[in-house]
C-alpha positions in Angstrom: -0.1 0.2 0.2 1.8 3.3 -1.4 1.2 5.8 1.0 -0.7 9.4 -0.1 1.5 11.9 -1.8 1.8 14.8 0.1 0.0 17.3 -1.8 -3.3 15.5 -0.1 -2.5 16.7 3.5 -4.6 19.3 3.9 -7.2 16.6 2.2 -7.2 14.2 4.7 -6.8 17.1 7.8 -10.5 18.3 6.5 -11.4 15.0 6.2 -10.7 14.2 10.0 -11.7 17.7 10.8 -15.2 17.5 9.5 -15.6 13.7 10.7 -14.7 14.3 14.3 -14.3 18.2 15.6 -18.4 18.9 15.2 -19.2 15.8 17.1 -16.7 16.3 19.9 -17.4 19.8 20.0 -21.2 19.5 20.6 -20.9 16.1 23.3 -18.1 19.2 25.3 -20.8 21.7 25.0 -22.9 18.8 26.9 -20.2 17.8 29.2 -19.4 21.2 30.4 -23.0 22.6 30.8 -23.5 19.6 32.8 -20.8 20.9 35.2 -21.3 24.4 35.5 -24.9 24.5 35.4 -24.6 24.5 39.3 -24.0 28.3 38.8 -27.7 29.4 37.7 -29.5 26.3 39.6 -27.5 28.4 43.1 -30.3 31.6 42.2 -33.4 29.5 43.4 -31.4 25.9 44.7 -29.9 27.7 47.5 -32.4 29.4 49.1 -34.6 26.0 49.1 -31.7 24.3 50.9 -30.4 26.9 52.9 -27.1 26.7 51.5 -24.7 29.4 52.7 -22.0 30.7 50.2 -19.4 28.0 51.8 -21.2 25.2 51.4 -22.4 26.3 47.7 -18.3 26.8 47.2 -18.2 23.4 48.6 -20.6 21.6 46.2 -19.4 23.5 43.1 -15.5 22.6 44.2 -16.1 18.7 45.0 -16.7 17.7 41.7 -12.9 18.3 41.3 -11.8 15.8 44.1 -13.9 13.4 42.0 -11.9 14.8 38.9 -8.7 14.2 41.2 -8.9 10.4 41.6 -10.8 9.1 38.4 -8.9 11.4 35.6 -5.5 9.5 35.2 -6.9 5.9 35.3 -9.7 6.9 32.9 -7.4 8.3 30.1 -4.7 4.5 30.9 -8.5 2.9 30.4 -8.7 5.1 27.2 -5.5 4.2 26.0 -6.0 0.4 26.7 -9.5 -0.5 25.3 -10.0 2.4 22.8 -11.8 5.7 22.7 -15.2 4.9 21.0 -16.2 2.5 24.1 -14.7 4.4 26.9 -15.8 7.8 25.8 -19.3 6.2 25.6 -19.5 5.0 28.7 -18.3 7.8 29.9 -20.7 10.2 28.5 -24.0 7.9 29.3 -22.7 7.5 32.9 -22.2 11.7 33.4 -25.5 12.3 31.9 -27.6 9.9 34.4 -25.7 11.2 37.2 -26.3 14.9 36.7 -30.0 14.4 35.8 -29.7 12.9 39.5 -29.2 16.3 40.8 -33.0 16.2 41.0 -32.6 14.0 44.3 -30.9 15.6 46.5 -32.2 16.3 49.8 -29.6 18.6 51.7 -26.0 19.0 51.8 -25.1 15.6 52.0 -26.5 14.2 49.1 -25.7 17.4 47.5 -21.7 16.7 48.0 -22.0 13.4 47.0 -23.7 14.0 43.8 -21.2 16.5 42.9 -18.2 14.3 43.6 -20.4 11.3 41.2 -20.5 14.1 38.9 -16.6 14.7 38.9 -15.6 10.8 39.2 -18.1 10.4 35.9 -16.6 13.2 33.8 -13.2 13.0 35.0 -12.0 11.0 32.0 -13.5 13.0 28.9 -11.7 15.9 28.5 -7.9 14.4 29.1 -9.3 11.3 27.0 -10.2 13.6 24.0 -7.0 15.5 24.1 -5.1 12.1 24.2 -7.5 11.2 21.2 -7.0 14.6 19.2 -3.2 13.3 19.4 -3.9 10.0 17.6 -5.5 12.0 14.8 -3.9 15.2 14.2 0.2 15.6 13.9 1.4 18.1 15.9 1.5 21.6 13.6 -2.3 21.1 13.5 -2.7 20.9 17.5 -3.0 24.2 18.2 -6.0 25.1 16.1 -7.5 22.0 16.6 -7.5 21.8 20.6 -8.8 25.5 20.0 -11.4 24.1 17.6 -12.3 21.5 20.3 -12.2 23.6 23.3 -14.4 26.6 21.6 -17.1 24.3 23.2 -16.2 25.8 26.7 -17.3 29.5 25.9 -20.0 28.0 23.6 -21.6 26.0 26.5 -21.3 28.9 28.8 -23.0 31.6 26.3 -25.8 28.9 25.2 -26.1 27.5 28.7 -26.4 30.8 30.5 -29.2 32.0 28.5 -31.0 28.1 28.3 -30.7 27.8 32.5 -31.7 31.1 32.6 -34.7 30.2 30.8 -35.2 26.8 32.3 -35.1 27.9 35.6 -38.6 29.9 34.6 -40.1 26.3 34.0 -40.7 26.9 37.9 -44.0 25.1 39.2 -44.2 23.4 35.6 -46.0 20.0 36.2 -45.0 20.8 40.2 -41.4 20.4 39.5 -39.3 23.2 40.8 -37.5 25.2 38.1 -33.8 23.8 39.0 -34.6 20.3 38.7 -35.9 21.0 35.1 -32.5 22.4 34.6 -31.1 19.6 36.1 -33.4 16.8 34.0 -33.2 18.6 30.3 -29.5 19.7 30.3 -28.5 16.1 31.6 -30.5 13.6 29.8 -29.3 14.6 26.6 -25.5 13.6 27.3 -26.4 10.0 27.8 -28.8 10.1 24.6 -25.6 11.1 22.8 -23.0 8.7 24.3 -25.1 6.1 22.7 -24.6 7.8 19.7 -20.5 7.7 20.4 -20.3 3.9 20.6 -21.6 3.8 17.1 -19.7 7.1 15.6 -16.1 7.3 16.6 -13.2 5.4 15.4 -10.6 4.7 17.6 -7.5 5.2 15.4 -6.5 6.1 11.9 -5.8 2.9 10.3 -9.4 1.7 11.4 -11.3 4.6 9.5 -13.1 3.2 6.8 -14.5 7.2 5.9 -10.9 7.3 4.7 -9.5 6.2 1.0 -7.1 3.7 1.8 -4.0 6.2 1.0 -5.2 8.4 3.4 -5.6 6.1 6.0 -2.0 4.9 5.4 -0.5 8.5 5.2 -2.0 10.2 8.2 -1.1 7.0 10.3 2.6 7.2 8.9 2.9 10.4 9.8 1.6 10.0 13.1 3.9 7.4 13.8 6.6 9.0 12.4 6.2 12.2 14.9 6.2 9.2 17.9 9.6 7.6 17.1 11.0 11.5 16.6 9.0 12.4 20.0 11.2 9.0 21.8 14.3 9.1 19.9 15.0 12.9 21.2 14.8 12.1 24.9 14.4 9.4 27.6 11.0 7.6 27.7 9.0 7.6 31.0 7.7 5.2 33.3 4.5 5.8 34.8 6.0 6.9 37.7 8.7 9.1 36.2 5.7 10.9 34.4 4.2 11.9 37.5 7.0 13.3 39.5 9.1 14.8 36.1 9.5 18.0 37.0 8.0 20.0 34.0 5.0 18.0 34.4 4.9 19.0 37.8 5.3 22.6 36.9 2.6 22.1 34.4 0.6 21.0 36.8 0.8 24.2 39.3 0.2 26.2 36.1 -2.9 24.6 35.6 -4.0 25.0 38.9 -3.5 28.6 38.5 -5.6 28.6 35.3 -8.4 26.8 36.3 -9.2 28.5 39.8 -9.7 32.1 37.5 -11.9 30.0 35.2 -13.9 28.1 37.3 -14.0 31.1 40.1 -15.6 33.3 37.3 -17.8 30.5 35.6 -19.7 29.0 38.8 -19.7 32.8 40.6 -20.4 35.1 37.4 -24.9 34.7 37.7 -24.4 35.7 41.7 -22.1 38.3 40.6 -24.5 39.8 38.0 -27.3 39.3 39.6 -25.5 41.7 42.8 -25.8 44.1 40.6 -29.4 44.8 40.8 -32.8 42.9 40.9 -32.6 41.2 37.3 -34.8 37.8 36.4 -33.0 34.6 35.8 -33.4 35.1 32.1 -32.2 38.7 32.2 -29.1 36.9 34.5 -28.5 34.5 31.4 -28.4 37.0 28.9 -25.6 38.8 30.6 -23.5 36.1 32.3 -23.4 34.7 28.5 -21.5 38.1 27.2 -17.8 37.3 28.8 -18.3 33.3 27.4 -19.1 34.9 24.1 -16.1 37.1 23.7 -13.9 34.1 24.9 -15.4 32.0 22.3 -13.9 34.2 19.2 -10.7 35.2 21.3 -10.2 31.3 21.8 -10.0 30.6 18.3 -8.4 33.8 17.1 -5.3 32.8 19.2 -5.2 29.4 18.4 -4.7 30.1 15.1 -2.1 32.7 15.4 -0.2 30.3 17.6 -0.1 27.5 14.4 0.4 30.1 12.0 3.7 31.5 13.4 4.5 27.8 15.3 4.8 29.8 18.4 3.5 28.7 22.0 5.4 30.4 24.8 4.6 33.8 24.3 1.1 33.1 23.0 0.1 31.1 26.2 2.0 33.5 28.7 0.6 36.9 27.5 -2.7 35.4 27.6 -2.9 34.4 30.9 -1.4 37.3 32.1 -3.8 39.4 30.6 -6.4 37.5 31.8 -5.2 38.0 35.0 -4.2 41.5 35.0 -7.8 42.0 33.7 -9.6 40.0 36.8 -7.9 42.2 39.2 -8.8 45.7 37.8 -12.4 44.0 37.5 -12.6 44.2 41.5 -12.3 48.0 41.3 -15.1 48.6 38.9 -17.6 46.7 40.8 -19.9 50.2 41.1 -20.0 50.2 37.4 -21.5 47.0 35.9 -20.8 47.8 32.2 -17.0 48.2 32.9 -17.0 45.4 35.0 -18.7 43.1 32.1 -16.2 44.2 30.1 -12.9 43.5 32.0 -14.8 39.6 32.4 -14.9 39.6 29.1 -11.1 40.2 28.3 -10.0 37.9 31.0 -12.5 35.2 29.5 -10.7 35.9 26.3 -7.3 35.6 27.7 -8.1 32.5 30.2 -9.9 30.4 27.4 -7.6 31.3 24.6 -4.6 30.3 26.5 -5.7 27.0 27.6 -5.8 25.1 23.8 -2.1 26.1 23.4 -1.4 25.1 26.9 -2.7 21.4 26.0 0.1 21.4 22.9 3.1 21.0 25.1 2.7 17.9 27.2 2.7 15.6 23.6 5.9 17.4 22.8 8.3 15.5 25.5 5.7 12.3 26.4 4.6 9.8 23.8 2.7 6.4 24.5 1.4 5.4 27.8 3.2 8.3 29.3 1.5 11.3 27.3 -1.6 9.4 28.4 -0.9 9.4 32.2 0.6 13.0 32.2 -2.0 14.4 30.1 -4.4 12.5 32.8 -2.7 13.8 35.3 -2.0 17.2 34.8 -5.6 17.2 34.2 -6.2 16.2 37.7 -4.4 17.8 39.6 -5.2 20.9 37.5 -9.0 20.6 37.8 -8.5 20.9 42.1 -8.2 24.5 41.1 -11.4 23.8 40.4 -12.1 23.2 44.0 -10.1 26.1 45.2 -11.6 28.4 42.8 -15.4 28.8 43.9 -14.7 27.2 47.3 -12.5 30.1 48.5 -14.6 32.7 46.3 -17.4 31.5 48.0 -15.7 31.8 52.0 -14.2 35.3 51.1 -17.7 36.2 49.6 -19.2 34.9 53.4 -16.3 36.6 55.1 -16.5 40.0 53.8 -19.8 40.5 52.0 -18.5 41.2 48.5 -16.7 39.5 45.4 -14.2 42.4 45.5 -11.7 40.2 47.1 -12.6 37.2 45.7 -11.8 38.9 42.0 -8.0 39.9 43.4 -7.6 36.2 44.7 -8.2 34.7 41.1 -6.4 37.2 39.1 -3.2 36.9 41.4 -3.4 32.9 40.7 -3.6 33.5 37.2 -0.9 36.0 36.9 1.6 33.5 38.9 0.2 31.2 36.3 1.5 33.2 33.1 4.9 33.8 34.9 5.4 29.6 35.2 4.6 29.2 31.7 7.1 31.6 30.7 9.4 29.9 33.3 8.7 26.5 31.6 8.7 27.4 28.3 12.1 29.1 28.6 13.7 25.9 30.0 12.3 23.9 27.5 13.8 26.2 25.0 17.4 26.0 26.7 16.8 22.1 26.9 15.8 21.9 23.2 18.9 23.8 22.4 21.5 22.1 24.2 20.8 18.4 22.8 20.9 20.0 19.4 24.2 21.1 20.4 25.1 17.6 22.0 23.9 15.8 18.6 25.7 18.2 16.2 28.9 17.7 18.2 28.4 13.8 18.0 28.3 14.4 14.2 
């Protein structure tokens, strides 16, 4: 079987993109909506159960404790048993768990269901990031991961508007509006999971929807890239991967990023509510604005990074801008328009940097190591999803305002930007030293 000529490259990448990315984006929209719709449910659910800001913060954040424990095992399972069945199973399970939020009776059951949702969802995002490395060569991953993660701001934009509307179904058929929200946003995930079982393909050489020569070319390119990474550095065991200095620094960076992302996600509806006496529908529209801006910024930053084949400055500057805008928003609480503008700028930076961030691990990890590395970084990093909502809630309850919480989130994000620069700078130095060593041998 002969490999496809080089000029077919764009056609192959286009075919794979059209086949996989829209479905994965839609699936991730469902995942993200089911994860963050709690922020809108809280507008009425908290009052019904008497949840304080601290209790709500615990419940919002404990999802990521489940994430922490199940992220790496799930990614290893996907790598071993195949993406198609694994991703389908994850989606079916998390949809059912999300819908079961309607069964909570108080604080204990609230915490339990949120933990289980985190455990169920833990393998989806890192699994898809790994799955994309099975299909797209490195030079395309900035824009491809951006297109996939485009689902986040889209989910928050649409989810904000839809969740606000679903809350207004309060009393329909004798069911509370927040319960309708979880039912009607949870069940679709399980249905799409069943479709995934028949729609997804594990690896390029199994893709009957590609021509034989296209399958051969794509699989050959990916295998060549894997061999190149393996020859450029050591092959890490599972333990060596999780204790690698670069991996641990990436974990810390992701913690800083996620504190800002989920702190804003979970509390934005209540921040908007603090502006005045707007109804749930109006709050949904206003809360959607930062995420609509982020969706555009994410695509543009991803395309720019791939165009210039540059990662360090794209991640560093985007994260720095996000942090500074969050800090600035703490001082504009009396000006609602300016606050939303600054939160929009911050969202562009936070969401724009993340797809580029995820192109870094596959540059020095392969095989089981890259599966474990991505899962581990995501699991540790998403503990920031616990810290952000919880600490903002604690600070809000202690001070009576969101000002200190915004300063905290902004400060963490700025620290993350500085660490990104350090990690990328060290990687450049390491690559340069390795190149000099190779030249010296020659």
